[in-house]
N, C-alpha and C positions, 0 to 999 in steps of 0.2 A: 157351208163350204161347197164350192162347185168344182169338183175335181173329176175329170173325165177319165175313161179307160186309157186314152192316149197319154194323159198326164202321168198316170201310174206306170205306164210302159217306159216313158222317158226317165222317170225317177229310178226305176229298177236298172235301167241302163247306166244312170249316174252312179248307182251303187257298185255296179261292176267296174266302172272306170275308177272309182275311188279305191277299190281293193287292189289296184296295181301296186301301190306302195305300202300295203298293210304290213306292219312290223318295222317300218323304217321312218315313220313320221313323228315319233314321240319327240316332244311332249304333246304334240297336236294330234287331233283325230285324223284318220285317213278319209277325208271328204272327197266326194265326186261331184262334178257340176257339168251341165250341158246348157248351151245356148241354142235355142230352137226358134225358127220363124217359118211359118207357112209349111210346116212339116219337114223342114230341112235342118239338119244339125249343123250349125255354123261354127261351133267351138266346143272342145272337150277340155276339161281341166281336172286335175287331181292333186291333192296335197303332195308336195315334193319331199324327197328324203330330207330329214332334219326338220321338217315342218314348214319350210318356206321355199317358194311362194305358196300361198293358199290356192285352193282349187278355183275359186271364182275369178281372180285376176288372170289366171292362166287361160280359162275358157273365154273370158272377155277379150283377151289379147288375140286369141286365134280368130274370134269373130270379127274383130276390128270395128269399123264404122257400121257394119251390117247388124251389130247388136242393138242398134237403136230400133225400138219398137218390138223387140223380140221377147221371148219368155226364157227366164233362167230357171232351170231345175237344179236344185242343190240338196244334198242329203242331210245337211245340218244347217241351222240358221246362220246366215252371214254374220260374222263377228262385228261388234259395235265399239270395240275398244282400240286404243292406240297401243300397239306393242312394238315389235321389231318392224312391222309394216303398218300402214294406215288401215282403218277399218274396211272390211270388205263391203259392208253396206254402202259406204260412200262411193266405192268403185262401181258398184252396181248402178247407183243413181247417176253417176257421171257418164256411164256408158249409154244411158238412155233406154235401158231395159224398162218395159212397161208392166211386166207381170213376173212375179216370182212364185214358184211352187216349191215349198220347203218340206223336206221329209220329216224333220223333227225339230222342236225348239231346243236350243242349247241350254243345258242347266248351269253352265258356267255363269256365276253371278256377274261377271263383267259384260255378259251379253244378255242371257235370260229374258228374251223377248224384246230387248232394246233394238236389236238389229231389225226385226220386223217392224217395230214402231217407227224407226227412222225411214224405212222404205215407204210405209204408208203415209207418213208426214210429207214425203216428197211426191206423193201422188201415184206411187206404184201399187198396182193391185197385188195383194199378197194372199196366198193360200198356205196355211200352216199345218204341220203335223199330218201331212197327206199320206204318209206311209210309216207310221210310228213304230210298229213292231219290227219291221225289217231294218229300219234305220237305227233303232235302239240296239238291236243285236250287232249291227256293224260298228257302232260307236260305243259299245259297252265299256271298253277300257277307259276312254275319255270320261264317260259319265261317272263311273265308279271313282275315278281319280278326283273329280271335283266334288262329288257328293259323299264319298266314304273314305277319302284319303288313302286309297289303295288301287293298284292296277287290277284288271280282270285276270282271272287264272283259268287256263285250260289245263286240265289234268288228263294225262294219257297213261294208261296202264295196259301193258301187253301180258296176257297169261295163257296158259295151256287150257284145253277143254276141261281138265280136271281141277282147274283153279289155282295153278301155281305160277308165280312170277319168276322163280329161280329154283335151282336144285338145292339140296341140303348143303350144309357147310362142307367145304372141300370138294363139292360136286363141280363138274365142269360148267362153264357158262352156257346158258341155254340160248339157242337161236330159235325163238318162239315163232316169229312171223316171217312171211316170205317177201319177195321183191315188191309186190304192189303195196303192201302195208308199210314196208320200210320206206318206200318212196313217199308215201303219204305223210309219214312222220317227218321227213325232211322238208316237205312243203309247209307243214304246220310250224316247224321250227322257224322257217324263213318268215312266217307271218306274225311273229312275236318279237318283242323287244329283248326278251331274256329267256334263257332256258335255266330252270331251277331244279336242283337235285339235292338230296341229302348226302352226307359224306359216306353213309353206308353203301349207296349205289356206286360211289367212286371206288371204295375199297373192294367191293365185290366184282365190279365189271370193268373198271379202269376205262371209262368211255371218253370219247373225244368231244361229244356234244357240239358238233359243228354241222353246218348245212353243206351237204355234198350232193349238189344238183348241177347239171350242166348249165353254164352261163351265169350261175348265181355266185357272186363274190362276197356278199356281205354275210357276217355272222352275228347272231344275237350275243349279247352279254351272257357269259356263263356264270351262274350263281350257285355256290355250294353252301349249304347249311351245315355248319361244322362247329359245334359248341366248343370243343376243346382244341380246335385247329389241328386235327389229325390228318389232314390232307397230305399224302406222301409227296415229298419233293421230286420223286422220280416218276410220279404218275404222268399220264399223257396230258392231263389238264395242265399240270405245272410245266411240262416240257413245251407246250404250245402257247404259253401265256404271253410270249412276246408278239405273237401274231393275232391272237384272239383274246379280247379283254375278258378277264376272269376276276370275279369278286368272291371272296370268302367271308361269309358272315359268321362270326364266332362270338362266344360269350365274353363279357367284360374282363373275366379273370383268366382267359386263355393264356397259355404260356407265351410271354413276349418273345422268347427266342424262336419259337416255332413261327410266329407271325413274321418276324424279321427274316427268317430263312425263306419263307414263301415270297415275301415282298422283294427280296434280292433276286428272285427268279422272274419278276415282272408281274406277279399277282398283286391284287389289291386286297387288303383285309379291312374289315370294319366291325366294330363292336356292336352287338345287338342284344336286346334283352332275352333272357332265357325263361322257359316254362318247364318245370319238372325235368331240368337238366338238359333240355333240348332248346334249340333256337326257337323262340316264339314266332309262330307263323304270321300272326297279325302284325307284330313289330317289324318283322322282315319285310312284309309287303308295304308297310308304311314307309320304311326306309327307301325302298325302291321307288315308291310314288314320289318322294321328295326329290329323287334324281330325275324325275320326269318320265319314268317308265309307265306305260299304260297297259301293256299286254305281256303276260308271263306264261310260259309253257312249262308245266311241271312234269318231268319224267322221274320224279324223286323217289320212287320205290313205294312199297306197301305202307310203311309207317307214315311217311309224309302224305301219301294219298289219303289214308284213312283219317288223318288229322285235318286235312283240308276239307274233306267231306263233312266231318263231324262239326267243324266250326263254321260251316256255311261259306267257306272261302273258295271252293271249287265251283266256278260259274258254268263251265262246260266240262263234262266228263266223257272221255272216249275210252271205251274198253275194246282193245284189239284181241281177238281170240284166234290162236293158231290152230292148225288142223290136227296136230299130233299131241296126245296126252303125255304127261310126264311118266305116269305109271309107277312112281316111287315117291317116297316122302320128299317134300320140298318146302319152299317159302310161300306161304299163302299170299295171293295177290291182293286180296281185299278181306278185311275182317268181316265177320258176320254182321256187326252193327253198321259198318259202312255199307254193306250190300242192302241191309234193310232200309237205310236212309235213302239210297238211290231209288228204291222201289216204293218209297212213300210219296204219293202224288202231291202231298202238301209241301214237300221239300224239293222234289225233282220231277221233271217231265221228260218222258221218253220222246225224243224228236226225230230220231232216224235209226234205222238199222239196215245192214246190207252186207255185201261181200266185197272183199278186196283180194282179188285172185282166189286162192284156195282158203283164205282166212275170212273171218267175219268181224264186224264191228257193231257196237251199240253206242249211240250218242245220247247223253242225258244233258238237260239244261236246268240250272237252278231256277226255281220258281220265284 
């Protein structure tokens, strides 16, 4: 493989372009593409909201006739199958591109190397897997959906320096983190297809689970894991269900009248398998994958967080630590087994740590 430093630079730029619609392209990955000739970027493309059009046709359309003889940089192998649009590999060939540098081979069996094979058969020079780790991280949700039948999960837990996510029963709700960390949370919400919480979080905090950022109007699907369908009809989630889609995953034997009451308010309910009296996390994620979701942001509280970590379903784990200790009994943010798992290098890798204003954060990635 003959990939130059300039090739890698353009691929990283394509990754940045593709991230523009991260969280809005499901069921498709958020791909980025650049058309470059003689050091000049002629076209930029990224998968549009809803997954169409794809990144490559958008970049090629911007480049127009100048794409002939150019190099296409794309973060994921151009698709080879007919779906709602023709294969991107055919569009690349028709545009007269003479070289393609792909960041990663698509594991989707409908493509899986066939896109690159079509390009080579048409005489296009192809470099594959030029930036595999970066592109795998960017497209992890898509990869997990086609290989493991589940979306990727980002788990975020905020806790005090002494390790508590909430006060004791009847204690007032904690404001753990400050403005910078809270804004980062809203950015993360916007970059995912769904926000998932356990019903305990709803009962304790009555959250909105919406994206509140200037200029951002889209909201991820709100998902509540609620085995008995205990979500209060007067909660803020129920009150806003007419404006923000909300899905309650409950057990097959949940009270039908409770489900009907929630559905009358505009919420959707769906039966899901249980495990030890709780909604089974693997079954819940498989259900979301069937709906086309690729990225789930979990703010589901200590119990959900510990179970996601224990079962290897938390792909990214973000711990936000506020500056003020609770100083009294409260709800432990992470169980001791969960913390040991995060610190096990065979299970999780520490990829970043830093400051968010007066607060700190630690980022772990599943190995």
